[in-house]
N, CA, C and O atoms as a Maestro MAE file, in Angstrom:
{
 s_m_m2io_version
 :::
 2.0.0
}

f_m_ct {
 s_m_title
 :::
 protein
 m_atom[340] {
  # First column is atom index #
  i_m_mmod_type
  r_m_x_coord
  r_m_y_coord
  r_m_z_coord
  i_m_residue_number
  s_m_chain_name
  s_m_pdb_residue_name
  s_m_pdb_atom_name
  i_m_atomic_number
  :::
  1 25 -3.177 -36.463 147.347 1 A "MET " " N  " 7
  2 3 -3.936 -37.140 148.377 1 A "MET " " CA " 6
  3 2 -4.732 -36.138 149.229 1 A "MET " " C  " 6
  4 15 -5.854 -36.422 149.651 1 A "MET " " O  " 8
  5 25 -4.136 -34.971 149.473 2 A "GLN " " N  " 7
  6 3 -4.790 -33.937 150.267 2 A "GLN " " CA " 6
  7 2 -6.106 -33.506 149.637 2 A "GLN " " C  " 6
  8 15 -7.091 -33.310 150.349 2 A "GLN " " O  " 8
  9 25 -6.145 -33.353 148.302 3 A "LYS " " N  " 7
  10 3 -7.366 -32.927 147.618 3 A "LYS " " CA " 6
  11 2 -8.486 -33.940 147.800 3 A "LYS " " C  " 6
  12 15 -9.632 -33.559 148.039 3 A "LYS " " O  " 8
  13 25 -8.172 -35.220 147.691 4 A "ASN " " N  " 7
  14 3 -9.207 -36.251 147.838 4 A "ASN " " CA " 6
  15 2 -9.792 -36.254 149.238 4 A "ASN " " C  " 6
  16 15 -11.004 -36.400 149.400 4 A "ASN " " O  " 8
  17 25 -8.948 -36.094 150.258 5 A "SER " " N  " 7
  18 3 -9.478 -36.082 151.628 5 A "SER " " CA " 6
  19 2 -10.306 -34.823 151.870 5 A "SER " " C  " 6
  20 15 -11.293 -34.864 152.605 5 A "SER " " O  " 8
  21 25 -9.912 -33.701 151.257 6 A "SER " " N  " 7
  22 3 -10.676 -32.469 151.374 6 A "SER " " CA " 6
  23 2 -12.037 -32.608 150.694 6 A "SER " " C  " 6
  24 15 -13.053 -32.172 151.237 6 A "SER " " O  " 8
  25 25 -12.058 -33.208 149.517 7 A "LYS " " N  " 7
  26 3 -13.322 -33.442 148.814 7 A "LYS " " CA " 6
  27 2 -14.219 -34.378 149.607 7 A "LYS " " C  " 6
  28 15 -15.429 -34.165 149.687 7 A "LYS " " O  " 8
  29 25 -13.630 -35.415 150.193 8 A "GLN " " N  " 7
  30 3 -14.407 -36.375 150.983 8 A "GLN " " CA " 6
  31 2 -14.989 -35.701 152.224 8 A "GLN " " C  " 6
  32 15 -16.127 -35.974 152.606 8 A "GLN " " O  " 8
  33 25 -14.212 -34.826 152.850 9 A "ALA " " N  " 7
  34 3 -14.700 -34.110 154.033 9 A "ALA " " CA " 6
  35 2 -15.880 -33.225 153.672 9 A "ALA " " C  " 6
  36 15 -16.871 -33.185 154.400 9 A "ALA " " O  " 8
  37 25 -15.782 -32.507 152.542 10 A "ARG " " N  " 7
  38 3 -16.906 -31.663 152.098 10 A "ARG " " CA " 6
  39 2 -18.130 -32.507 151.789 10 A "ARG " " C  " 6
  40 15 -19.250 -32.134 152.137 10 A "ARG " " O  " 8
  41 25 -17.919 -33.642 151.135 11 A "LEU " " N  " 7
  42 3 -19.040 -34.534 150.805 11 A "LEU " " CA " 6
  43 2 -19.699 -35.049 152.081 11 A "LEU " " C  " 6
  44 15 -20.926 -35.073 152.174 11 A "LEU " " O  " 8
  45 25 -18.906 -35.458 153.054 12 A "ASN " " N  " 7
  46 3 -19.454 -35.948 154.327 12 A "ASN " " CA " 6
  47 2 -20.254 -34.867 155.044 12 A "ASN " " C  " 6
  48 15 -21.318 -35.138 155.600 12 A "ASN " " O  " 8
  49 25 -19.728 -33.625 155.028 13 A "ARG " " N  " 7
  50 3 -20.443 -32.506 155.660 13 A "ARG " " CA " 6
  51 2 -21.766 -32.244 154.942 13 A "ARG " " C  " 6
  52 15 -22.790 -32.017 155.586 13 A "ARG " " O  " 8
  53 25 -21.745 -32.277 153.613 14 A "TYR " " N  " 7
  54 3 -22.964 -32.083 152.828 14 A "TYR " " CA " 6
  55 2 -24.000 -33.159 153.159 14 A "TYR " " C  " 6
  56 15 -25.178 -32.851 153.341 14 A "TYR " " O  " 8
  57 25 -23.571 -34.398 153.236 15 A "ILE " " N  " 7
  58 3 -24.497 -35.507 153.531 15 A "ILE " " CA " 6
  59 2 -25.119 -35.329 154.918 15 A "ILE " " C  " 6
  60 15 -26.318 -35.548 155.086 15 A "ILE " " O  " 8
  61 25 -24.318 -34.935 155.910 16 A "LYS " " N  " 7
  62 3 -24.853 -34.726 157.259 16 A "LYS " " CA " 6
  63 2 -25.895 -33.610 157.272 16 A "LYS " " C  " 6
  64 15 -26.933 -33.731 157.923 16 A "LYS " " O  " 8
  65 25 -25.617 -32.530 156.555 17 A "ILE " " N  " 7
  66 3 -26.569 -31.417 156.483 17 A "ILE " " CA " 6
  67 2 -27.842 -31.862 155.771 17 A "ILE " " C  " 6
  68 15 -28.944 -31.559 156.229 17 A "ILE " " O  " 8
  69 25 -27.702 -32.576 154.661 18 A "ALA " " N  " 7
  70 3 -28.866 -33.038 153.899 18 A "ALA " " CA " 6
  71 2 -29.735 -33.971 154.734 18 A "ALA " " C  " 6
  72 15 -30.960 -33.930 154.621 18 A "ALA " " O  " 8
  73 25 -29.137 -34.794 155.553 19 A "GLN " " N  " 7
  74 3 -29.899 -35.720 156.388 19 A "GLN " " CA " 6
  75 2 -30.682 -34.998 157.482 19 A "GLN " " C  " 6
  76 15 -31.696 -35.510 157.956 19 A "GLN " " O  " 8
  77 25 -30.226 -33.825 157.883 20 A "LYS " " N  " 7
  78 3 -30.888 -33.065 158.943 20 A "LYS " " CA " 6
  79 2 -31.860 -32.025 158.400 20 A "LYS " " C  " 6
  80 15 -32.459 -31.279 159.174 20 A "LYS " " O  " 8
  81 25 -32.025 -31.965 157.073 21 A "THR " " N  " 7
  82 3 -32.849 -30.935 156.449 21 A "THR " " CA " 6
  83 2 -34.150 -31.518 155.913 21 A "THR " " C  " 6
  84 15 -34.151 -32.554 155.248 21 A "THR " " O  " 8
  85 25 -35.250 -30.847 156.208 22 A "LYS " " N  " 7
  86 3 -36.556 -31.174 155.631 22 A "LYS " " CA " 6
  87 2 -36.957 -30.016 154.742 22 A "LYS " " C  " 6
  88 15 -36.779 -28.853 155.103 22 A "LYS " " O  " 8
  89 25 -37.495 -30.335 153.592 23 A "SER " " N  " 7
  90 3 -37.912 -29.295 152.666 23 A "SER " " CA " 6
  91 2 -39.213 -29.714 152.002 23 A "SER " " C  " 6
  92 15 -39.464 -30.902 151.800 23 A "SER " " O  " 8
  93 25 -40.026 -28.744 151.669 24 A "TRP " " N  " 7
  94 3 -41.305 -29.022 151.045 24 A "TRP " " CA " 6
  95 2 -41.370 -28.382 149.679 24 A "TRP " " C  " 6
  96 15 -40.613 -27.459 149.378 24 A "TRP " " O  " 8
  97 25 -42.282 -28.877 148.845 25 A "HIS " " N  " 7
  98 3 -42.479 -28.285 147.526 25 A "HIS " " CA " 6
  99 2 -42.963 -26.853 147.695 25 A "HIS " " C  " 6
  100 15 -43.687 -26.546 148.642 25 A "HIS " " O  " 8
  101 25 -42.572 -25.988 146.791 26 A "PRO " " N  " 7
  102 3 -43.040 -24.598 146.876 26 A "PRO " " CA " 6
  103 2 -44.558 -24.520 146.697 26 A "PRO " " C  " 6
  104 15 -45.168 -25.353 146.025 26 A "PRO " " O  " 8
  105 25 -45.136 -23.512 147.307 27 A "ILE " " N  " 7
  106 3 -46.563 -23.240 147.120 27 A "ILE " " CA " 6
  107 2 -46.720 -21.821 146.589 27 A "ILE " " C  " 6
  108 15 -45.838 -20.979 146.757 27 A "ILE " " O  " 8
  109 25 -47.842 -21.573 145.953 28 A "ALA " " N  " 7
  110 3 -48.146 -20.231 145.445 28 A "ALA " " CA " 6
  111 2 -49.343 -19.687 146.211 28 A "ALA " " C  " 6
  112 15 -50.366 -20.357 146.351 28 A "ALA " " O  " 8
  113 25 -49.198 -18.451 146.708 29 A "LYS " " N  " 7
  114 3 -50.292 -17.817 147.440 29 A "LYS " " CA " 6
  115 2 -50.151 -16.304 147.323 29 A "LYS " " C  " 6
  116 15 -49.064 -15.757 147.514 29 A "LYS " " O  " 8
  117 25 -51.244 -15.639 147.011 30 A "ASN " " N  " 7
  118 3 -51.299 -14.172 146.919 30 A "ASN " " CA " 6
  119 2 -50.211 -13.595 146.005 30 A "ASN " " C  " 6
  120 15 -49.693 -12.511 146.270 30 A "ASN " " O  " 8
  121 25 -49.870 -14.303 144.951 31 A "GLY " " N  " 7
  122 3 -48.868 -13.800 144.018 31 A "GLY " " CA " 6
  123 2 -47.436 -14.113 144.408 31 A "GLY " " C  " 6
  124 15 -46.500 -13.698 143.724 31 A "GLY " " O  " 8
  125 25 -47.257 -14.838 145.497 32 A "TRP " " N  " 7
  126 3 -45.929 -15.226 145.969 32 A "TRP " " CA " 6
  127 2 -45.735 -16.724 145.824 32 A "TRP " " C  " 6
  128 15 -46.658 -17.503 146.063 32 A "TRP " " O  " 8
  129 25 -44.547 -17.123 145.437 33 A "ILE " " N  " 7
  130 3 -44.147 -18.528 145.491 33 A "ILE " " CA " 6
  131 2 -43.293 -18.657 146.750 33 A "ILE " " C  " 6
  132 15 -42.337 -17.904 146.939 33 A "ILE " " O  " 8
  133 25 -43.640 -19.608 147.601 34 A "ILE " " N  " 7
  134 3 -42.996 -19.729 148.902 34 A "ILE " " CA " 6
  135 2 -42.347 -21.109 149.026 34 A "ILE " " C  " 6
  136 15 -42.990 -22.133 148.794 34 A "ILE " " O  " 8
  137 25 -41.072 -21.120 149.393 35 A "LYS " " N  " 7
  138 3 -40.328 -22.359 149.635 35 A "LYS " " CA " 6
  139 2 -39.882 -22.335 151.086 35 A "LYS " " C  " 6
  140 15 -39.329 -21.340 151.556 35 A "LYS " " O  " 8
  141 25 -40.122 -23.432 151.795 36 A "PHE " " N  " 7
  142 3 -39.897 -23.505 153.235 36 A "PHE " " CA " 6
  143 2 -39.021 -24.711 153.533 36 A "PHE " " C  " 6
  144 15 -39.300 -25.811 153.057 36 A "PHE " " O  " 8
  145 25 -37.969 -24.518 154.313 37 A "SER " " N  " 7
  146 3 -37.086 -25.616 154.711 37 A "SER " " CA " 6
  147 2 -36.760 -25.491 156.195 37 A "SER " " C  " 6
  148 15 -36.712 -24.389 156.743 37 A "SER " " O  " 8
  149 25 -36.536 -26.641 156.838 38 A "ILE " " N  " 7
  150 3 -36.140 -26.677 158.244 38 A "ILE " " CA " 6
  151 2 -34.860 -27.497 158.352 38 A "ILE " " C  " 6
  152 15 -34.764 -28.594 157.802 38 A "ILE " " O  " 8
  153 25 -33.873 -26.948 159.073 39 A "PHE " " N  " 7
  154 3 -32.628 -27.665 159.321 39 A "PHE " " CA " 6
  155 2 -32.535 -28.009 160.797 39 A "PHE " " C  " 6
  156 15 -32.661 -27.137 161.657 39 A "PHE " " O  " 8
  157 25 -32.320 -29.253 161.079 40 A "ASP " " N  " 7
  158 3 -32.082 -29.739 162.445 40 A "ASP " " CA " 6
  159 2 -33.232 -29.416 163.397 40 A "ASP " " C  " 6
  160 15 -33.037 -29.338 164.610 40 A "ASP " " O  " 8
  161 25 -34.422 -29.229 162.848 41 A "GLY " " N  " 7
  162 3 -35.610 -29.011 163.661 41 A "GLY " " CA " 6
  163 2 -35.738 -27.644 164.293 41 A "GLY " " C  " 6
  164 15 -36.758 -27.356 164.919 41 A "GLY " " O  " 8
  165 25 -34.729 -26.783 164.150 42 A "THR " " N  " 7
  166 3 -34.780 -25.498 164.847 42 A "THR " " CA " 6
  167 2 -34.413 -24.299 163.978 42 A "THR " " C  " 6
  168 15 -34.531 -23.162 164.435 42 A "THR " " O  " 8
  169 25 -33.979 -24.515 162.760 43 A "ASN " " N  " 7
  170 3 -33.559 -23.419 161.884 43 A "ASN " " CA " 6
  171 2 -34.429 -23.414 160.638 43 A "ASN " " C  " 6
  172 15 -34.581 -24.437 159.972 43 A "ASN " " O  " 8
  173 25 -35.000 -22.255 160.327 44 A "PHE " " N  " 7
  174 3 -35.978 -22.149 159.259 44 A "PHE " " CA " 6
  175 2 -35.460 -21.239 158.151 44 A "PHE " " C  " 6
  176 15 -34.982 -20.135 158.411 44 A "PHE " " O  " 8
  177 25 -35.561 -21.714 156.922 45 A "LEU " " N  " 7
  178 3 -35.188 -20.931 155.755 45 A "LEU " " CA " 6
  179 2 -36.444 -20.759 154.909 45 A "LEU " " C  " 6
  180 15 -37.097 -21.736 154.542 45 A "LEU " " O  " 8
  181 25 -36.774 -19.505 154.604 46 A "ILE " " N  " 7
  182 3 -37.965 -19.217 153.819 46 A "ILE " " CA " 6
  183 2 -37.554 -18.375 152.621 46 A "ILE " " C  " 6
  184 15 -36.842 -17.380 152.760 46 A "ILE " " O  " 8
  185 25 -38.008 -18.784 151.453 47 A "ILE " " N  " 7
  186 3 -37.726 -18.055 150.228 47 A "ILE " " CA " 6
  187 2 -39.054 -17.673 149.596 47 A "ILE " " C  " 6
  188 15 -39.911 -18.525 149.365 47 A "ILE " " O  " 8
  189 25 -39.217 -16.383 149.318 48 A "PHE " " N  " 7
  190 3 -40.397 -15.857 148.630 48 A "PHE " " CA " 6
  191 2 -39.953 -15.349 147.270 48 A "PHE " " C  " 6
  192 15 -38.910 -14.705 147.159 48 A "PHE " " O  " 8
  193 25 -40.730 -15.629 146.237 49 A "VAL " " N  " 7
  194 3 -40.480 -15.058 144.914 49 A "VAL " " CA " 6
  195 2 -41.807 -14.513 144.390 49 A "VAL " " C  " 6
  196 15 -42.809 -15.228 144.352 49 A "VAL " " O  " 8
  197 25 -41.804 -13.251 143.991 50 A "SER " " N  " 7
  198 3 -43.004 -12.651 143.426 50 A "SER " " CA " 6
  199 2 -43.253 -13.234 142.039 50 A "SER " " C  " 6
  200 15 -42.346 -13.275 141.208 50 A "SER " " O  " 8
  201 25 -44.469 -13.682 141.792 51 A "GLN " " N  " 7
  202 3 -44.831 -14.214 140.477 51 A "GLN " " CA " 6
  203 2 -44.911 -13.103 139.436 51 A "GLN " " C  " 6
  204 15 -44.921 -13.387 138.239 51 A "GLN " " O  " 8
  205 25 -44.967 -11.862 139.861 52 A "TYR " " N  " 7
  206 3 -45.125 -10.740 138.940 52 A "TYR " " CA " 6
  207 2 -43.800 -10.037 138.641 52 A "TYR " " C  " 6
  208 15 -43.504 -9.724 137.488 52 A "TYR " " O  " 8
  209 25 -43.006 -9.792 139.686 53 A "THR " " N  " 7
  210 3 -41.778 -9.022 139.501 53 A "THR " " CA " 6
  211 2 -40.523 -9.890 139.481 53 A "THR " " C  " 6
  212 15 -39.476 -9.458 138.998 53 A "THR " " O  " 8
  213 25 -40.623 -11.100 140.000 54 A "GLY " " N  " 7
  214 3 -39.450 -11.971 140.096 54 A "GLY " " CA " 6
  215 2 -38.573 -11.656 141.292 54 A "GLY " " C  " 6
  216 15 -37.548 -12.305 141.498 54 A "GLY " " O  " 8
  217 25 -38.966 -10.659 142.088 55 A "GLN " " N  " 7
  218 3 -38.185 -10.304 143.271 55 A "GLN " " CA " 6
  219 2 -38.143 -11.474 144.239 55 A "GLN " " C  " 6
  220 15 -39.161 -12.114 144.498 55 A "GLN " " O  " 8
  221 25 -36.965 -11.746 144.768 56 A "ALA " " N  " 7
  222 3 -36.791 -12.823 145.749 56 A "ALA " " CA " 6
  223 2 -36.476 -12.224 147.109 56 A "ALA " " C  " 6
  224 15 -35.692 -11.282 147.227 56 A "ALA " " O  " 8
  225 25 -37.103 -12.790 148.134 57 A "ILE " " N  " 7
  226 3 -36.843 -12.407 149.513 57 A "ILE " " CA " 6
  227 2 -36.455 -13.686 150.240 57 A "ILE " " C  " 6
  228 15 -37.219 -14.652 150.263 57 A "ILE " " O  " 8
  229 25 -35.279 -13.690 150.825 58 A "ILE " " N  " 7
  230 3 -34.762 -14.877 151.504 58 A "ILE " " CA " 6
  231 2 -34.495 -14.506 152.952 58 A "ILE " " C  " 6
  232 15 -33.798 -13.532 153.236 58 A "ILE " " O  " 8
  233 25 -35.047 -15.281 153.854 59 A "ARG " " N  " 7
  234 3 -34.848 -15.010 155.282 59 A "ARG " " CA " 6
  235 2 -34.606 -16.318 156.034 59 A "ARG " " C  " 6
  236 15 -35.159 -17.368 155.709 59 A "ARG " " O  " 8
  237 25 -33.762 -16.204 157.049 60 A "TYR " " N  " 7
  238 3 -33.427 -17.309 157.940 60 A "TYR " " CA " 6
  239 2 -33.931 -16.959 159.329 60 A "TYR " " C  " 6
  240 15 -33.785 -15.823 159.778 60 A "TYR " " O  " 8
  241 25 -34.523 -17.931 160.010 61 A "PHE " " N  " 7
  242 3 -35.029 -17.714 161.363 61 A "PHE " " CA " 6
  243 2 -34.604 -18.872 162.257 61 A "PHE " " C  " 6
  244 15 -34.516 -20.014 161.806 61 A "PHE " " O  " 8
  245 25 -34.345 -18.576 163.514 62 A "ASP " " N  " 7
  246 3 -34.074 -19.642 164.481 62 A "ASP " " CA " 6
  247 2 -35.236 -19.778 165.467 62 A "ASP " " C  " 6
  248 15 -35.125 -20.432 166.504 62 A "ASP " " O  " 8
  249 25 -36.357 -19.137 165.109 63 A "ASN " " N  " 7
  250 3 -37.551 -19.175 165.948 63 A "ASN " " CA " 6
  251 2 -38.773 -19.348 165.046 63 A "ASN " " C  " 6
  252 15 -39.012 -18.531 164.157 63 A "ASN " " O  " 8
  253 25 -39.538 -20.403 165.275 64 A "GLU " " N  " 7
  254 3 -40.690 -20.718 164.423 64 A "GLU " " CA " 6
  255 2 -41.759 -19.630 164.470 64 A "GLU " " C  " 6
  256 15 -42.368 -19.322 163.446 64 A "GLU " " O  " 8
  257 25 -41.990 -19.053 165.629 65 A "ASP " " N  " 7
  258 3 -42.999 -17.998 165.744 65 A "ASP " " CA " 6
  259 2 -42.640 -16.781 164.887 65 A "ASP " " C  " 6
  260 15 -43.500 -16.207 164.218 65 A "ASP " " O  " 8
  261 25 -41.366 -16.397 164.915 66 A "ASN " " N  " 7
  262 3 -40.931 -15.270 164.095 66 A "ASN " " CA " 6
  263 2 -41.042 -15.587 162.610 66 A "ASN " " C  " 6
  264 15 -41.391 -14.719 161.810 66 A "ASN " " O  " 8
  265 25 -40.744 -16.829 162.244 67 A "ALA " " N  " 7
  266 3 -40.871 -17.242 160.837 67 A "ALA " " CA " 6
  267 2 -42.323 -17.134 160.384 67 A "ALA " " C  " 6
  268 15 -42.594 -16.651 159.285 67 A "ALA " " O  " 8
  269 25 -43.248 -17.577 161.213 68 A "CYS " " N  " 7
  270 3 -44.674 -17.501 160.870 68 A "CYS " " CA " 6
  271 2 -45.148 -16.052 160.767 68 A "CYS " " C  " 6
  272 15 -45.916 -15.709 159.868 68 A "CYS " " O  " 8
  273 25 -44.694 -15.212 161.678 69 A "LEU " " N  " 7
  274 3 -45.055 -13.793 161.616 69 A "LEU " " CA " 6
  275 2 -44.554 -13.156 160.319 69 A "LEU " " C  " 6
  276 15 -45.260 -12.357 159.705 69 A "LEU " " O  " 8
  277 25 -43.336 -13.509 159.904 70 A "PHE " " N  " 7
  278 3 -42.784 -12.943 158.684 70 A "PHE " " CA " 6
  279 2 -43.530 -13.450 157.452 70 A "PHE " " C  " 6
  280 15 -43.768 -12.687 156.515 70 A "PHE " " O  " 8
  281 25 -43.898 -14.723 157.446 71 A "ILE " " N  " 7
  282 3 -44.683 -15.271 156.332 71 A "ILE " " CA " 6
  283 2 -45.985 -14.495 156.198 71 A "ILE " " C  " 6
  284 15 -46.345 -14.074 155.098 71 A "ILE " " O  " 8
  285 25 -46.690 -14.303 157.299 72 A "ASN " " N  " 7
  286 3 -47.954 -13.571 157.267 72 A "ASN " " CA " 6
  287 2 -47.754 -12.122 156.818 72 A "ASN " " C  " 6
  288 15 -48.585 -11.573 156.095 72 A "ASN " " O  " 8
  289 25 -46.653 -11.506 157.247 73 A "TYR " " N  " 7
  290 3 -46.353 -10.132 156.846 73 A "TYR " " CA " 6
  291 2 -46.165 -10.046 155.326 73 A "TYR " " C  " 6
  292 15 -46.750 -9.178 154.678 73 A "TYR " " O  " 8
  293 25 -45.359 -10.935 154.764 74 A "ILE " " N  " 7
  294 3 -45.094 -10.906 153.324 74 A "ILE " " CA " 6
  295 2 -46.370 -11.184 152.533 74 A "ILE " " C  " 6
  296 15 -46.610 -10.547 151.508 74 A "ILE " " O  " 8
  297 25 -47.178 -12.114 152.990 75 A "LEU " " N  " 7
  298 3 -48.402 -12.454 152.262 75 A "LEU " " CA " 6
  299 2 -49.397 -11.297 152.223 75 A "LEU " " C  " 6
  300 15 -50.270 -11.265 151.355 75 A "LEU " " O  " 8
  301 25 -49.280 -10.356 153.140 76 A "GLU " " N  " 7
  302 3 -50.146 -9.185 153.128 76 A "GLU " " CA " 6
  303 2 -49.664 -8.107 152.162 76 A "GLU " " C  " 6
  304 15 -50.417 -7.194 151.824 76 A "GLU " " O  " 8
  305 25 -48.405 -8.211 151.715 77 A "LEU " " N  " 7
  306 3 -47.847 -7.217 150.794 77 A "LEU " " CA " 6
  307 2 -48.296 -7.503 149.367 77 A "LEU " " C  " 6
  308 15 -48.636 -8.636 149.028 77 A "LEU " " O  " 8
  309 25 -48.294 -6.475 148.544 78 A "ASP " " N  " 7
  310 3 -48.686 -6.589 147.138 78 A "ASP " " CA " 6
  311 2 -47.527 -7.192 146.346 78 A "ASP " " C  " 6
  312 15 -46.476 -6.567 146.203 78 A "ASP " " O  " 8
  313 25 -47.720 -8.392 145.839 79 A "ALA " " N  " 7
  314 3 -46.665 -9.093 145.092 79 A "ALA " " CA " 6
  315 2 -46.360 -8.428 143.763 79 A "ALA " " C  " 6
  316 15 -45.351 -8.741 143.132 79 A "ALA " " O  " 8
  317 25 -47.224 -7.508 143.326 80 A "GLU " " N  " 7
  318 3 -46.986 -6.810 142.048 80 A "GLU " " CA " 6
  319 2 -46.079 -5.599 142.222 80 A "GLU " " C  " 6
  320 15 -45.680 -4.991 141.229 80 A "GLU " " O  " 8
  321 25 -45.752 -5.242 143.429 81 A "GLN " " N  " 7
  322 3 -44.897 -4.081 143.714 81 A "GLN " " CA " 6
  323 2 -43.531 -4.550 144.225 81 A "GLN " " C  " 6
  324 15 -43.434 -5.571 144.907 81 A "GLN " " O  " 8
  325 25 -42.478 -3.796 143.890 82 A "GLU " " N  " 7
  326 3 -41.160 -4.083 144.457 82 A "GLU " " CA " 6
  327 2 -41.205 -3.812 145.958 82 A "GLU " " C  " 6
  328 15 -41.762 -2.804 146.393 82 A "GLU " " O  " 8
  329 25 -40.630 -4.693 146.732 83 A "ILE " " N  " 7
  330 3 -40.633 -4.587 148.183 83 A "ILE " " CA " 6
  331 2 -39.254 -4.140 148.638 83 A "ILE " " C  " 6
  332 15 -38.249 -4.715 148.219 83 A "ILE " " O  " 8
  333 25 -39.193 -3.132 149.482 84 A "ASN " " N  " 7
  334 3 -37.929 -2.691 150.084 84 A "ASN " " CA " 6
  335 2 -37.971 -3.029 151.566 84 A "ASN " " C  " 6
  336 15 -38.679 -2.385 152.341 84 A "ASN " " O  " 8
  337 25 -37.221 -4.028 151.947 85 A "LEU " " N  " 7
  338 3 -37.187 -4.431 153.363 85 A "LEU " " CA " 6
  339 2 -35.915 -3.973 154.031 85 A "LEU " " C  " 6
  340 15 -35.717 -4.224 155.220 85 A "LEU " " O  " 8
  :::
 }
 m_bond[339] {
  # First column is bond index #
  i_m_from
  i_m_to
  i_m_order
  :::
  1 1 2 1
  2 2 3 1
  3 3 4 2
  4 3 5 1
  5 5 6 1
  6 6 7 1
  7 7 8 2
  8 7 9 1
  9 9 10 1
  10 10 11 1
  11 11 12 2
  12 11 13 1
  13 13 14 1
  14 14 15 1
  15 15 16 2
  16 15 17 1
  17 17 18 1
  18 18 19 1
  19 19 20 2
  20 19 21 1
  21 21 22 1
  22 22 23 1
  23 23 24 2
  24 23 25 1
  25 25 26 1
  26 26 27 1
  27 27 28 2
  28 27 29 1
  29 29 30 1
  30 30 31 1
  31 31 32 2
  32 31 33 1
  33 33 34 1
  34 34 35 1
  35 35 36 2
  36 35 37 1
  37 37 38 1
  38 38 39 1
  39 39 40 2
  40 39 41 1
  41 41 42 1
  42 42 43 1
  43 43 44 2
  44 43 45 1
  45 45 46 1
  46 46 47 1
  47 47 48 2
  48 47 49 1
  49 49 50 1
  50 50 51 1
  51 51 52 2
  52 51 53 1
  53 53 54 1
  54 54 55 1
  55 55 56 2
  56 55 57 1
  57 57 58 1
  58 58 59 1
  59 59 60 2
  60 59 61 1
  61 61 62 1
  62 62 63 1
  63 63 64 2
  64 63 65 1
  65 65 66 1
  66 66 67 1
  67 67 68 2
  68 67 69 1
  69 69 70 1
  70 70 71 1
  71 71 72 2
  72 71 73 1
  73 73 74 1
  74 74 75 1
  75 75 76 2
  76 75 77 1
  77 77 78 1
  78 78 79 1
  79 79 80 2
  80 79 81 1
  81 81 82 1
  82 82 83 1
  83 83 84 2
  84 83 85 1
  85 85 86 1
  86 86 87 1
  87 87 88 2
  88 87 89 1
  89 89 90 1
  90 90 91 1
  91 91 92 2
  92 91 93 1
  93 93 94 1
  94 94 95 1
  95 95 96 2
  96 95 97 1
  97 97 98 1
  98 98 99 1
  99 99 100 2
  100 99 101 1
  101 101 102 1
  102 102 103 1
  103 103 104 2
  104 103 105 1
  105 105 106 1
  106 106 107 1
  107 107 108 2
  108 107 109 1
  109 109 110 1
  110 110 111 1
  111 111 112 2
  112 111 113 1
  113 113 114 1
  114 114 115 1
  115 115 116 2
  116 115 117 1
  117 117 118 1
  118 118 119 1
  119 119 120 2
  120 119 121 1
  121 121 122 1
  122 122 123 1
  123 123 124 2
  124 123 125 1
  125 125 126 1
  126 126 127 1
  127 127 128 2
  128 127 129 1
  129 129 130 1
  130 130 131 1
  131 131 132 2
  132 131 133 1
  133 133 134 1
  134 134 135 1
  135 135 136 2
  136 135 137 1
  137 137 138 1
  138 138 139 1
  139 139 140 2
  140 139 141 1
  141 141 142 1
  142 142 143 1
  143 143 144 2
  144 143 145 1
  145 145 146 1
  146 146 147 1
  147 147 148 2
  148 147 149 1
  149 149 150 1
  150 150 151 1
  151 151 152 2
  152 151 153 1
  153 153 154 1
  154 154 155 1
  155 155 156 2
  156 155 157 1
  157 157 158 1
  158 158 159 1
  159 159 160 2
  160 159 161 1
  161 161 162 1
  162 162 163 1
  163 163 164 2
  164 163 165 1
  165 165 166 1
  166 166 167 1
  167 167 168 2
  168 167 169 1
  169 169 170 1
  170 170 171 1
  171 171 172 2
  172 171 173 1
  173 173 174 1
  174 174 175 1
  175 175 176 2
  176 175 177 1
  177 177 178 1
  178 178 179 1
  179 179 180 2
  180 179 181 1
  181 181 182 1
  182 182 183 1
  183 183 184 2
  184 183 185 1
  185 185 186 1
  186 186 187 1
  187 187 188 2
  188 187 189 1
  189 189 190 1
  190 190 191 1
  191 191 192 2
  192 191 193 1
  193 193 194 1
  194 194 195 1
  195 195 196 2
  196 195 197 1
  197 197 198 1
  198 198 199 1
  199 199 200 2
  200 199 201 1
  201 201 202 1
  202 202 203 1
  203 203 204 2
  204 203 205 1
  205 205 206 1
  206 206 207 1
  207 207 208 2
  208 207 209 1
  209 209 210 1
  210 210 211 1
  211 211 212 2
  212 211 213 1
  213 213 214 1
  214 214 215 1
  215 215 216 2
  216 215 217 1
  217 217 218 1
  218 218 219 1
  219 219 220 2
  220 219 221 1
  221 221 222 1
  222 222 223 1
  223 223 224 2
  224 223 225 1
  225 225 226 1
  226 226 227 1
  227 227 228 2
  228 227 229 1
  229 229 230 1
  230 230 231 1
  231 231 232 2
  232 231 233 1
  233 233 234 1
  234 234 235 1
  235 235 236 2
  236 235 237 1
  237 237 238 1
  238 238 239 1
  239 239 240 2
  240 239 241 1
  241 241 242 1
  242 242 243 1
  243 243 244 2
  244 243 245 1
  245 245 246 1
  246 246 247 1
  247 247 248 2
  248 247 249 1
  249 249 250 1
  250 250 251 1
  251 251 252 2
  252 251 253 1
  253 253 254 1
  254 254 255 1
  255 255 256 2
  256 255 257 1
  257 257 258 1
  258 258 259 1
  259 259 260 2
  260 259 261 1
  261 261 262 1
  262 262 263 1
  263 263 264 2
  264 263 265 1
  265 265 266 1
  266 266 267 1
  267 267 268 2
  268 267 269 1
  269 269 270 1
  270 270 271 1
  271 271 272 2
  272 271 273 1
  273 273 274 1
  274 274 275 1
  275 275 276 2
  276 275 277 1
  277 277 278 1
  278 278 279 1
  279 279 280 2
  280 279 281 1
  281 281 282 1
  282 282 283 1
  283 283 284 2
  284 283 285 1
  285 285 286 1
  286 286 287 1
  287 287 288 2
  288 287 289 1
  289 289 290 1
  290 290 291 1
  291 291 292 2
  292 291 293 1
  293 293 294 1
  294 294 295 1
  295 295 296 2
  296 295 297 1
  297 297 298 1
  298 298 299 1
  299 299 300 2
  300 299 301 1
  301 301 302 1
  302 302 303 1
  303 303 304 2
  304 303 305 1
  305 305 306 1
  306 306 307 1
  307 307 308 2
  308 307 309 1
  309 309 310 1
  310 310 311 1
  311 311 312 2
  312 311 313 1
  313 313 314 1
  314 314 315 1
  315 315 316 2
  316 315 317 1
  317 317 318 1
  318 318 319 1
  319 319 320 2
  320 319 321 1
  321 321 322 1
  322 322 323 1
  323 323 324 2
  324 323 325 1
  325 325 326 1
  326 326 327 1
  327 327 328 2
  328 327 329 1
  329 329 330 1
  330 330 331 1
  331 331 332 2
  332 331 333 1
  333 333 334 1
  334 334 335 1
  335 335 336 2
  336 335 337 1
  337 337 338 1
  338 338 339 1
  339 339 340 2
  :::
 }
}
């Protein structure tokens, strides 16, 4: 019985998170594929993948201005080169 209640609790938590999350289709720009998600209106998750190297850069922000600055920073980098952040 304990396992079923534990599974149900995890499922309920997942559903609550999914209901508070907005996500958009990835876009491609300057050799980068960019995926953007917002959780609860204040937390931003951004995933960049280089179309040339396959390198992935994943960053979380709790400030929209900082997220935008980071997006612009990455888009200025050469997607054909490995990035060391």
